[in-house]
C-alpha positions in Angstrom: 29.3 54.3 151.5 30.0 55.2 155.2 28.8 58.8 154.7 25.7 57.7 152.7 24.5 55.4 155.5 25.4 58.0 158.1 23.3 60.7 156.4 20.5 58.2 155.9 20.3 57.4 159.6 20.6 61.1 160.5 17.8 61.9 158.1 15.7 59.2 159.6 16.1 60.8 163.0 15.2 64.3 161.7 12.1 62.9 160.0 11.1 61.2 163.3 11.6 64.5 165.2 9.3 66.3 162.7 6.6 63.6 163.0 6.7 63.1 166.8 4.1 65.7 167.5 1.7 64.5 164.9 2.2 60.7 165.1 4.1 60.1 168.4 4.6 56.3 168.0 6.0 56.7 164.4 8.2 59.6 165.4 9.7 57.6 168.3 10.2 54.6 166.1 12.1 56.5 163.5 14.3 58.3 166.1 15.0 54.9 167.8 16.0 53.4 164.4 18.2 56.4 163.7 20.0 56.0 167.1 20.5 52.2 166.6 21.7 52.7 163.0 24.3 55.3 164.0 25.6 53.3 166.9 25.8 50.2 164.7 27.6 52.1 162.0 30.3 53.3 164.4 30.8 49.8 165.7 31.0 48.5 162.1 33.6 51.1 161.2 35.7 50.1 164.2 35.7 46.4 163.3 36.5 47.3 159.6 39.5 49.3 160.9 41.0 46.1 162.1 40.4 44.0 159.0 39.0 40.5 159.1 39.1 38.1 162.0 41.8 36.0 160.3 44.3 38.9 160.1 47.6 38.1 161.9 47.5 39.0 165.6 50.4 41.4 165.3 48.9 43.3 162.4 45.5 43.6 164.2 47.4 45.0 167.2 49.1 47.6 165.0 45.7 48.6 163.5 44.3 49.0 167.1 47.3 51.2 168.1 46.8 53.4 165.0 43.0 53.6 165.6 43.6 54.6 169.3 46.3 57.2 168.4 44.1 58.7 165.7 41.2 59.2 168.1 43.5 60.6 170.7 44.8 63.2 168.2 41.3 64.1 167.2 40.3 64.6 170.8 43.3 66.8 171.5 42.6 69.3 168.8 39.8 71.1 166.9 42.0 71.6 163.9 40.6 69.8 160.9 42.7 71.1 158.1 46.3 70.1 157.5 48.4 67.0 157.5 49.4 64.3 159.9 52.9 62.9 159.3 53.6 59.2 160.2 57.3 58.5 160.9 58.2 55.0 159.9 61.5 53.1 159.8 63.2 52.3 156.5 62.1 49.3 154.4 63.0 45.9 155.7 63.4 47.2 159.3 59.8 46.1 160.1 57.2 43.8 158.5 55.6 45.7 155.6 52.2 44.2 156.5 52.4 45.6 160.0 53.3 49.1 158.8 50.5 48.9 156.2 48.0 47.9 158.9 49.1 50.9 161.0 48.8 53.3 158.1 45.6 52.1 156.7 43.8 52.1 160.1 45.0 55.6 160.9 44.0 56.8 157.5 40.6 55.2 157.7 39.8 57.1 160.9 40.8 60.3 159.1 38.5 59.7 156.1 35.7 61.4 158.0 37.8 64.6 157.7 38.5 65.3 154.0 40.8 68.3 154.8 43.2 66.2 156.9 45.8 64.3 154.8 47.9 61.5 156.1 51.5 61.4 154.9 54.4 59.1 155.7 58.1 59.7 156.0 61.0 57.4 156.5 63.6 58.1 159.2 67.0 57.8 157.6 68.6 55.1 159.8 70.1 51.7 159.1 67.9 48.7 159.2 70.0 47.2 162.1 69.8 50.4 164.2 66.1 50.8 163.5 65.4 47.3 164.8 67.4 48.0 167.9 65.8 51.4 168.5 69.1 53.1 168.0 68.0 56.3 166.4 70.0 59.6 166.9 68.4 63.0 167.4 69.8 64.1 164.0 68.3 61.2 162.2 65.0 61.8 163.9 65.1 65.5 163.0 65.7 64.6 159.3 62.7 62.3 159.4 60.4 65.0 160.7 61.0 67.2 157.6 60.1 70.8 157.3 56.8 70.9 155.5 54.1 73.5 156.5 50.6 72.8 157.7 51.5 69.8 159.9 48.9 69.2 162.5 50.8 66.4 164.3 53.5 63.8 164.0 53.0 60.2 164.8 56.2 58.3 165.4 56.4 54.6 165.0 60.1 54.7 165.8 59.9 56.1 169.4 61.4 59.4 170.5 65.2 59.5 171.0 66.7 60.9 174.1 67.5 64.6 173.5 64.9 65.1 170.8 63.0 67.3 173.2 65.7 70.0 172.6 64.9 70.3 168.9 63.7 73.8 167.9 60.5 72.3 166.6 59.4 71.5 170.2 60.7 74.5 172.0 58.0 77.1 171.5 55.0 76.0 173.6 52.5 78.1 171.6 53.6 76.9 168.1 54.8 73.4 169.1 53.5 70.7 166.8 52.1 67.8 168.9 53.8 64.4 168.6 52.4 61.0 169.4 54.8 58.1 170.0 54.8 54.4 169.6 57.9 52.3 169.9 57.6 48.6 169.1 61.0 47.9 170.8 59.3 48.7 174.1 61.6 51.7 175.1 60.3 54.1 177.8 63.0 56.7 177.6 60.4 59.1 176.2 58.2 59.2 179.3 59.8 62.4 180.6 58.8 64.1 177.3 55.3 63.1 178.1 55.6 64.7 181.5 56.8 67.9 180.0 54.0 68.0 177.5 56.2 67.7 174.4 54.7 64.3 173.7 50.9 64.6 173.7 50.3 60.9 173.8 52.4 57.8 174.0 51.6 54.1 173.6 53.0 52.1 176.5 53.2 48.3 176.4 51.9 46.3 179.3 52.1 42.6 180.2 49.2 40.8 178.7 46.8 39.0 181.0 45.0 35.8 180.3 45.5 33.5 177.3 47.6 34.8 174.4 44.8 34.3 171.9 42.5 36.7 173.7 43.8 39.5 171.5 42.8 37.6 168.4 39.3 36.9 169.9 38.7 40.6 170.7 36.6 42.3 168.0 36.9 46.0 168.7 40.0 48.2 168.5 39.4 49.4 172.0 39.6 45.9 173.5 42.5 44.8 171.4 44.4 47.9 172.4 43.7 47.4 176.1 45.0 43.8 176.1 48.5 45.0 175.4 48.8 48.7 175.7 47.9 51.9 177.5 47.7 55.4 176.2 49.7 57.8 178.4 49.3 61.6 178.3 50.6 64.5 180.4 47.4 64.3 182.3 47.2 60.6 183.1 50.9 59.4 183.0 51.5 59.0 186.8 48.1 57.3 187.3 48.8 54.8 184.5 52.3 54.1 185.8 51.0 53.5 189.3 48.4 51.0 187.9 51.0 49.1 185.9 53.6 49.1 188.7 51.7 49.2 192.0 
């Protein structure tokens, strides 16, 4: 349905462009309708990525994080054929609904690119260790797997200290980018952002204002900015200075 409406609005704009020399007012009207329709469609998709307004706050935040990471990935590469692997903790180590919200929001962004598949893998770690963020480099490596055609990894379990030494991340030219989110709030992975191994990391920040402001926000961008910042090799120091002036 999204693509049908998108093509319809684009077609309206093309028709307006063809008519603008013959019937200027009608051409401008059609082009204006096309622009408004496309902008409205993008806004609608963003709201739908977060689910309904009654969704639990935590799950909407997870969806906003996934939405932001997905767009960061798309902005970092022109590759549009391959797979993105999401690394999750084992079952019972995190609320299933939260992980589902993350996966569904990320996959929804990727629906615009039919040649990009979204896969999920579980990191083999005990439930107690996963909840504490105690994941070894070996366990993390097993979670990464060895399948070909991976465009990027997205870790929901952080990035253990020492993982930067894994062979997968050594060759700068063939290095598969990784994006990191750690719900436990660890920041041990910031040096890997500085070195460029981690292309993007989600950093938690103290929330400002009333706690229910996240729930009231309707777009993924606003929900994300209430609680997080995206750090990259290019903006890391700037973001850290803003958080800790």
